N, C-alpha and C positions, 0 to 999 in steps of 0.2 A: 502493498499500499505506500503511494505516496503521501509525504508529513507536510501537514499544513493546507490540507485540502478539503478534507470533511469537517462538517458541522459537530458542533460539540451536542454532546447526547447528555440526558440526565434521567436520574428514575423518574417517573413521570406513574401517578395517578390517574388513573380514568375512572370515572363516575359516570353510573347512568340515569337515565331516568326513572328506572324502575328502583334505585337503591343502589342496584351491583356497584362495588367498588373492587379495582384492583391494580396491580402495580406493572411497570412495564418501562420498558426503554424510549426516549422518543428525544427530539429536537427542543421541543417546548415542556416544560416542569406540572401542567394541569390539564385535561382533556377531560369535554362534557360531550357525553353522545348522550341521543335520545333512545336510540336501540341495541343491545350486545347480544351476547349469546343466548343468556339465561332468559331473556324475555320474545328472541325475533321468532316469530311463527313458524319455518323451517325448521328451527331445533326445538321447538316445544309442540309443534303440531296443532296446537291453538290457533284458530282467526284473530287476529287486533287489524283492525284500522288505523290506520295512520295519518292523520288527517294535517298537511302539510298547510300551510298556509289559507286553512276555509277550503278546500277542494269539495270536500262531500255539501256542505251547504250553500256553495256557489252553484253545484249541479242541482242541489235539490232547487232551489232556486228558477232555477233554466227550467227544468224535466219536469218537476214535482206538481206545479200548478198546471199543466198540460194533459196529465194520469188523473189527477181530480179531478180536472171538469168534462173527461171526458165519460170516467166511470158514474159520475151524478149523470149525465144523460140518459 
């Protein structure tokens, strides 16, 4: 390995929104994530809707009204 070209690494604590915490090596000292291997649907086998930036509500506002009107008639 060449000297003085690699970034400095730190022991980093990664914390998930579900409360899981673990340590790893990274170039930053603290990382916050929304989904980890403890709560990701692929690893847990449970369905979980992850709403980023209100996409579900935006979809329901656009298309939910049309479905309600059609069922009312």
